[in-house]
DOLUMMI-19562 format. One line per field, with one value per residue: residue number from 1; residue in one letter; x, y, z of N, C-alpha, C in turn. Coordinates in Angstrom, 2 decimals, padded with zeros to 5 digits, always signed. Layout:
DOLUMMI-19562
i: NUM | ...
aa: A | ...
n.u: X | ...
n.v: Y | ...
n.w: Z | ...
ca.u: X | ...
ca.v: Y | ...
ca.w: Z | ...
c.u: X | ...
c.v: Y | ...
c.w: Z | ...
This chain:
DOLUMMI-19562
i: 1 | 2 | 3 | 4 | 5 | 6 | 7 | 8 | 9 | 10 | 11 | 12 | 13 | 14 | 15 | 16 | 17 | 18 | 19 | 20 | 21 | 22 | 23 | 24 | 25 | 26 | 27 | 28 | 29 | 30 | 31 | 32 | 33 | 34 | 35 | 36 | 37 | 38 | 39 | 40 | 41 | 42 | 43 | 44 | 45 | 46 | 47 | 48 | 49 | 50 | 51 | 52 | 53 | 54 | 55 | 56 | 57 | 58 | 59 | 60 | 61 | 62 | 63 | 64 | 65 | 66 | 67 | 68 | 69 | 70 | 71 | 72 | 73 | 74 | 75 | 76 | 77 | 78 | 79 | 80 | 81 | 82 | 83 | 84 | 85 | 86 | 87 | 88 | 89 | 90 | 91 | 92 | 93 | 94 | 95 | 96 | 97 | 98 | 99 | 100 | 101 | 102 | 103 | 104 | 105 | 106 | 107 | 108 | 109 | 110 | 111 | 112 | 113 | 114 | 115 | 116 | 117 | 118 | 119 | 120 | 121 | 122 | 123 | 124 | 125 | 126 | 127 | 128 | 129 | 130 | 131 | 132 | 133
aa: X | X | X | X | X | X | X | X | X | X | X | X | X | X | X | X | X | X | X | X | X | X | X | X | X | X | X | X | X | X | X | X | X | X | X | X | X | X | X | X | X | X | X | X | X | X | X | X | X | X | X | X | X | X | X | X | X | X | X | X | X | X | X | X | X | X | X | X | X | X | X | X | X | X | X | X | X | X | X | X | X | X | X | X | X | X | X | X | X | X | X | X | X | X | X | X | X | X | X | X | X | X | X | X | X | X | X | X | X | X | X | X | X | X | X | X | X | X | X | X | X | X | X | X | X | X | X | X | X | X | X | X | X
n.u: +001.79 | +002.72 | +005.14 | +004.16 | +001.38 | +000.96 | +001.83 | -000.06 | -002.45 | -001.86 | -001.67 | -004.33 | -005.65 | -004.49 | -005.40 | -008.16 | -008.21 | -007.16 | -009.14 | -011.27 | -010.62 | -011.21 | -013.77 | -015.99 | -016.10 | -016.19 | -018.59 | -020.67 | -020.92 | -019.95 | -016.56 | -015.75 | -017.98 | -017.90 | -015.45 | -015.63 | -018.00 | -019.51 | -020.34 | -023.05 | -023.12 | -024.07 | -025.85 | -027.83 | -029.12 | -027.36 | -025.37 | -022.35 | -022.05 | -019.79 | -016.63 | -013.70 | -012.98 | -013.81 | -015.56 | -018.95 | -021.01 | -023.56 | -024.13 | -025.46 | -027.27 | -026.28 | -027.37 | -026.95 | -025.22 | -021.84 | -018.50 | -015.74 | -012.62 | -010.00 | -006.47 | -005.34 | -007.15 | -009.45 | -012.07 | -015.63 | -016.91 | -014.79 | -013.55 | -011.35 | -007.85 | -005.38 | -002.95 | -000.70 | -000.43 | +000.10 | +002.56 | +004.09 | +004.03 | +005.42 | +007.95 | +008.62 | +008.73 | +010.85 | +012.99 | +012.98 | +013.69 | +016.28 | +017.60 | +017.26 | +018.66 | +021.26 | +021.74 | +021.52 | +023.72 | +025.83 | +025.48 | +025.99 | +028.69 | +029.84 | +029.28 | +030.80 | +033.35 | +033.45 | +033.32 | +035.67 | +037.56 | +037.21 | +037.96 | +040.62 | +041.66 | +041.39 | +042.62 | +044.59 | +046.87 | +050.16 | +052.69 | +055.69 | +058.56 | +061.53 | +064.60 | +067.16 | +070.64
n.v: -044.48 | -044.05 | -045.48 | -045.54 | -045.49 | -047.90 | -049.65 | -049.08 | -049.96 | -052.66 | -053.39 | -052.92 | -054.85 | -057.21 | -057.10 | -057.43 | -060.01 | -061.48 | -061.02 | -062.30 | -064.92 | -065.48 | -067.06 | -065.61 | -063.28 | -064.10 | -065.50 | -063.72 | -062.09 | -062.97 | -062.54 | -061.91 | -060.45 | -058.05 | -057.08 | -056.72 | -055.38 | -052.28 | -049.59 | -047.38 | -044.00 | -043.34 | -041.26 | -038.63 | -039.86 | -041.53 | -039.86 | -039.27 | -041.91 | -043.42 | -043.20 | -041.12 | -040.17 | -042.14 | -043.53 | -043.78 | -046.27 | -047.95 | -051.22 | -053.33 | -056.10 | -056.18 | -055.72 | -053.49 | -050.29 | -049.88 | -049.16 | -047.63 | -047.46 | -045.07 | -045.63 | -045.50 | -046.36 | -048.89 | -051.36 | -051.86 | -049.39 | -047.74 | -047.19 | -047.98 | -047.60 | -048.45 | -050.62 | -051.40 | -049.29 | -047.23 | -048.06 | -047.93 | -045.18 | -044.30 | -045.38 | -043.94 | -041.37 | -041.75 | -042.19 | -039.69 | -038.03 | -038.97 | -038.25 | -035.45 | -034.86 | -035.60 | -033.78 | -031.41 | -031.71 | -031.60 | -028.98 | -027.52 | -028.23 | -027.07 | -024.39 | -024.01 | -024.39 | -022.22 | -020.03 | -020.54 | -020.14 | -017.41 | -016.29 | -017.14 | -015.77 | -013.15 | -012.94 | -014.86 | -014.62 | -013.93 | -011.47 | -011.74 | -012.86 | -011.15 | -012.33 | -013.59 | -013.32
n.w: -051.20 | -047.87 | -045.58 | -042.96 | -043.35 | -044.68 | -042.66 | -040.70 | -041.93 | -042.24 | -039.56 | -038.71 | -040.26 | -039.26 | -036.62 | -037.05 | -038.14 | -036.00 | -034.05 | -035.27 | -034.91 | -032.33 | -030.60 | -029.46 | -030.93 | -033.58 | -033.94 | -034.04 | -036.46 | -039.75 | -040.75 | -043.50 | -044.54 | -043.09 | -043.87 | -046.62 | -047.25 | -048.09 | -046.16 | -045.21 | -044.24 | -040.86 | -040.04 | -038.40 | -036.24 | -034.92 | -033.95 | -032.31 | -031.60 | -032.34 | -030.87 | -030.25 | -032.83 | -034.59 | -037.44 | -038.08 | -039.51 | -041.35 | -042.23 | -044.67 | -043.58 | -041.03 | -037.70 | -036.19 | -035.92 | -037.11 | -036.19 | -037.73 | -036.75 | -036.00 | -036.41 | -033.89 | -032.03 | -030.81 | -030.56 | -030.05 | -030.18 | -030.65 | -028.25 | -026.78 | -026.29 | -028.69 | -027.97 | -029.43 | -031.22 | -029.45 | -028.41 | -030.76 | -031.26 | -029.00 | -029.52 | -031.82 | -030.71 | -028.92 | -030.70 | -031.93 | -029.77 | -029.27 | -031.64 | -031.58 | -029.23 | -029.94 | -032.03 | -030.57 | -028.85 | -030.72 | -031.61 | -029.23 | -028.88 | -031.19 | -030.65 | -028.31 | -029.38 | -031.12 | -029.31 | -027.89 | -029.93 | -030.46 | -027.99 | -027.92 | -030.14 | -029.26 | -026.70 | -026.50 | -028.09 | -027.69 | -027.35 | -029.22 | -027.49 | -026.73 | -027.93 | -025.95 | -025.75
ca.u: +001.49 | +003.90 | +005.35 | +003.28 | +000.03 | +000.96 | +001.92 | -001.35 | -003.44 | -001.50 | -002.03 | -005.79 | -006.03 | -004.08 | -006.33 | -009.43 | -008.01 | -007.01 | -010.44 | -012.16 | -010.24 | -011.79 | -015.16 | -016.98 | -016.19 | -016.46 | -019.94 | -021.67 | -021.04 | -018.77 | -015.57 | -015.73 | -019.01 | -017.45 | -014.28 | -015.90 | -019.20 | -019.40 | -021.42 | -023.66 | -022.98 | -025.17 | -026.81 | -027.93 | -029.63 | -026.23 | -024.31 | -021.63 | -021.99 | -018.37 | -015.80 | -012.30 | -012.79 | -014.26 | -016.64 | -020.10 | -021.64 | -024.51 | -023.85 | -026.60 | -027.13 | -025.95 | -028.52 | -026.58 | -024.16 | -020.47 | -017.52 | -014.42 | -011.78 | -008.68 | -005.51 | -004.94 | -008.20 | -010.11 | -013.25 | -016.90 | -017.20 | -013.48 | -013.41 | -010.10 | -006.60 | -004.69 | -001.65 | +000.36 | -000.25 | +000.74 | +003.97 | +004.74 | +004.23 | +006.48 | +009.21 | +008.91 | +009.16 | +012.18 | +013.93 | +013.02 | +014.47 | +017.69 | +018.13 | +017.33 | +019.74 | +022.52 | +021.88 | +021.78 | +025.11 | +026.70 | +025.34 | +026.72 | +030.12 | +030.22 | +029.23 | +031.97 | +034.53 | +033.42 | +033.69 | +037.09 | +038.32 | +037.15 | +038.79 | +042.01 | +042.05 | +041.44 | +043.51 | +045.58 | +048.10 | +051.11 | +053.72 | +056.91 | +059.56 | +062.84 | +065.57 | +068.34 | +071.84
ca.v: -044.71 | -044.02 | -046.68 | -045.53 | -045.84 | -049.35 | -050.31 | -048.90 | -050.84 | -054.03 | -053.57 | -053.04 | -056.14 | -058.25 | -057.05 | -058.03 | -061.45 | -062.05 | -061.00 | -063.29 | -066.24 | -065.65 | -067.46 | -064.60 | -062.28 | -064.67 | -066.05 | -062.68 | -061.83 | -063.48 | -061.51 | -061.40 | -059.44 | -056.78 | -056.59 | -056.40 | -054.56 | -050.84 | -049.09 | -046.07 | -043.21 | -043.59 | -040.18 | -037.92 | -040.71 | -042.13 | -038.89 | -039.56 | -043.35 | -043.80 | -042.31 | -040.88 | -039.95 | -043.26 | -043.21 | -044.66 | -046.68 | -049.05 | -052.17 | -054.21 | -057.41 | -056.02 | -055.17 | -052.26 | -049.57 | -050.34 | -048.07 | -047.81 | -046.67 | -044.64 | -046.67 | -045.39 | -046.87 | -050.13 | -051.66 | -051.75 | -047.97 | -047.06 | -046.66 | -048.42 | -047.28 | -049.58 | -050.69 | -051.45 | -047.93 | -046.44 | -048.46 | -047.41 | -043.74 | -044.13 | -045.66 | -042.80 | -040.27 | -042.06 | -041.92 | -038.24 | -037.46 | -039.33 | -037.41 | -034.06 | -034.77 | -035.63 | -032.49 | -030.42 | -031.90 | -031.07 | -027.52 | -027.02 | -028.40 | -026.03 | -023.11 | -023.96 | -024.20 | -020.83 | -019.15 | -020.78 | -019.50 | -015.96 | -015.99 | -017.34 | -014.67 | -011.89 | -012.94 | -015.92 | -014.27 | -013.18 | -010.83 | -012.55 | -012.45 | -010.87 | -013.40 | -013.19 | -014.00
ca.w: -049.81 | -047.01 | -044.77 | -041.79 | -043.78 | -044.91 | -041.36 | -040.03 | -042.55 | -041.89 | -038.15 | -038.64 | -040.82 | -038.31 | -035.48 | -037.47 | -038.28 | -034.65 | -033.38 | -035.88 | -034.42 | -031.00 | -030.82 | -029.09 | -031.98 | -034.90 | -034.05 | -034.23 | -037.89 | -040.45 | -041.04 | -044.87 | -044.73 | -042.54 | -044.59 | -048.01 | -047.43 | -047.96 | -045.32 | -045.45 | -043.01 | -039.93 | -039.97 | -037.12 | -035.16 | -034.21 | -033.67 | -031.08 | -031.32 | -032.41 | -030.06 | -030.62 | -034.27 | -035.41 | -038.38 | -037.93 | -040.77 | -041.26 | -043.30 | -044.92 | -042.95 | -039.62 | -036.98 | -035.48 | -036.61 | -036.91 | -036.19 | -038.31 | -035.84 | -036.44 | -036.04 | -032.49 | -031.15 | -031.20 | -029.76 | -030.77 | -030.41 | -030.66 | -026.89 | -026.15 | -026.98 | -029.31 | -027.29 | -030.44 | -031.74 | -028.40 | -028.38 | -031.96 | -031.06 | -028.01 | -030.19 | -032.68 | -029.84 | -028.41 | -031.79 | -032.10 | -028.67 | -029.48 | -032.73 | -031.12 | -028.24 | -030.67 | -032.71 | -029.53 | -028.43 | -031.78 | -031.59 | -028.06 | -029.16 | -032.15 | -029.95 | -027.43 | -030.23 | -031.60 | -028.19 | -027.65 | -031.00 | -030.25 | -026.82 | -028.33 | -031.03 | -028.55 | -025.53 | -026.52 | -028.79 | -026.87 | -028.16 | -029.21 | -026.51 | -027.35 | -027.70 | -025.18 | -026.21
c.u: +002.78 | +003.98 | +004.41 | +001.84 | -000.06 | +001.01 | +000.60 | -002.39 | -003.15 | -001.88 | -003.54 | -006.25 | -005.69 | -005.00 | -007.66 | -009.31 | -007.91 | -008.35 | -011.39 | -011.84 | -010.81 | -013.27 | -016.19 | -017.16 | -016.62 | -017.88 | -020.96 | -021.94 | -019.80 | -017.85 | -015.59 | -016.79 | -018.52 | -016.27 | -014.62 | -017.09 | -018.88 | -020.60 | -021.92 | -023.50 | -024.25 | -026.23 | -026.95 | -028.41 | -028.49 | -025.08 | -023.66 | -021.54 | -020.54 | -017.54 | -014.42 | -012.07 | -013.18 | -015.42 | -017.74 | -020.67 | -022.57 | -024.30 | -025.06 | -026.32 | -026.72 | -027.10 | -028.21 | -025.46 | -022.78 | -019.53 | -016.25 | -013.50 | -010.53 | -007.68 | -005.10 | -005.94 | -008.80 | -011.31 | -014.51 | -017.24 | -015.93 | -013.16 | -012.08 | -008.90 | -005.96 | -003.27 | -000.51 | +000.63 | +000.46 | +002.22 | +004.72 | +005.00 | +005.34 | +007.85 | +009.61 | +009.39 | +010.56 | +013.24 | +014.08 | +013.88 | +015.96 | +018.31 | +018.28 | +018.43 | +021.10 | +022.77 | +022.17 | +023.22 | +026.10 | +026.65 | +026.10 | +028.22 | +030.61 | +030.24 | +030.44 | +033.25 | +034.60 | +033.83 | +035.18 | +037.96 | +038.35 | +038.03 | +040.27 | +042.49 | +042.24 | +042.51 | +044.68 | +046.88 | +048.99 | +052.16 | +054.98 | +057.92 | +060.87 | +063.82 | +066.76 | +069.54 | +072.81
c.v: -044.70 | -045.29 | -046.71 | -045.90 | -047.34 | -050.11 | -050.24 | -049.85 | -052.31 | -054.34 | -053.74 | -054.41 | -057.27 | -058.28 | -057.70 | -059.54 | -062.11 | -062.09 | -062.03 | -064.70 | -066.52 | -065.96 | -066.38 | -063.56 | -062.90 | -065.22 | -064.98 | -062.40 | -062.41 | -062.33 | -061.03 | -060.33 | -058.08 | -056.22 | -056.11 | -055.47 | -053.08 | -050.34 | -047.74 | -045.28 | -043.31 | -042.49 | -039.62 | -038.78 | -041.27 | -041.16 | -039.22 | -041.04 | -043.83 | -042.75 | -042.12 | -040.80 | -041.11 | -042.85 | -044.26 | -044.99 | -047.85 | -049.93 | -053.08 | -055.58 | -057.34 | -055.32 | -053.86 | -051.55 | -050.13 | -049.15 | -048.51 | -046.88 | -046.16 | -045.65 | -046.62 | -046.05 | -048.15 | -050.34 | -051.42 | -050.30 | -047.12 | -046.47 | -047.02 | -048.02 | -048.55 | -049.62 | -050.74 | -050.07 | -047.06 | -046.78 | -047.91 | -045.91 | -043.48 | -044.39 | -044.50 | -041.61 | -040.51 | -041.77 | -040.42 | -037.60 | -037.78 | -038.43 | -035.96 | -033.88 | -034.75 | -034.30 | -031.37 | -030.50 | -031.35 | -029.55 | -026.92 | -027.13 | -027.33 | -024.66 | -022.95 | -023.75 | -022.77 | -019.85 | -019.31 | -020.11 | -017.99 | -015.56 | -016.14 | -016.18 | -013.37 | -011.87 | -013.92 | -015.58 | -013.46 | -012.58 | -011.68 | -011.98 | -012.15 | -011.98 | -012.86 | -014.02 | -014.22
c.w: -048.99 | -046.18 | -043.58 | -042.16 | -044.02 | -043.59 | -040.62 | -040.61 | -042.25 | -040.45 | -038.00 | -039.15 | -039.85 | -037.10 | -035.84 | -037.57 | -036.91 | -033.92 | -033.97 | -035.40 | -033.04 | -031.16 | -030.51 | -030.19 | -033.31 | -035.03 | -034.39 | -035.72 | -038.58 | -040.86 | -042.49 | -045.14 | -044.26 | -043.31 | -045.99 | -048.20 | -047.27 | -047.19 | -045.77 | -044.16 | -042.16 | -039.92 | -038.57 | -035.96 | -034.31 | -034.00 | -032.33 | -030.74 | -031.32 | -031.69 | -030.71 | -032.12 | -035.16 | -036.30 | -038.27 | -039.31 | -040.50 | -042.48 | -043.43 | -044.31 | -041.49 | -038.92 | -036.26 | -036.24 | -036.25 | -037.00 | -036.90 | -037.55 | -036.55 | -035.90 | -034.58 | -031.54 | -031.70 | -030.28 | -030.58 | -031.11 | -030.41 | -029.29 | -026.23 | -026.99 | -027.52 | -028.77 | -028.29 | -031.02 | -030.72 | -028.33 | -029.59 | -031.82 | -030.05 | -028.63 | -031.10 | -031.85 | -029.30 | -029.47 | -032.01 | -031.01 | -028.81 | -030.54 | -032.26 | -030.08 | -028.93 | -031.39 | -031.72 | -029.03 | -029.44 | -031.78 | -030.41 | -028.29 | -030.13 | -031.50 | -029.03 | -028.24 | -030.75 | -030.51 | -027.89 | -028.68 | -030.81 | -029.08 | -027.17 | -029.19 | -030.25 | -027.46 | -025.64 | -027.22 | -027.85 | -027.78 | -028.12 | -028.22 | -027.23 | -026.98 | -026.93 | -025.63 | -025.11
């Protein structure tokens, strides 16, 4: 497992634990049932129920289908962006831009040195002056 997969799963688990601590979420269904039960795919009746790539499943004991969201989304139907995921992606992009800028700077410096060397070789050599006595 890569670090990003582990981080994603840890984030999903933390979100579930945090939501279970809020009375409005914890009174509906006990958290262990949702964490341990294996669902059955919803079927054509619920096509489009889960948004943004979420997977619809029906779990025994629940009166309605449940969505398993991708790590970028959250909510009952995966309708809301996960702010932590968005921040993580922004940090990754920032790091990428820093690295690419540094590499671009090195490339420009090497190119300038190469052009300078060529100009020096072609025009910079002067003929030795005769010595005057």
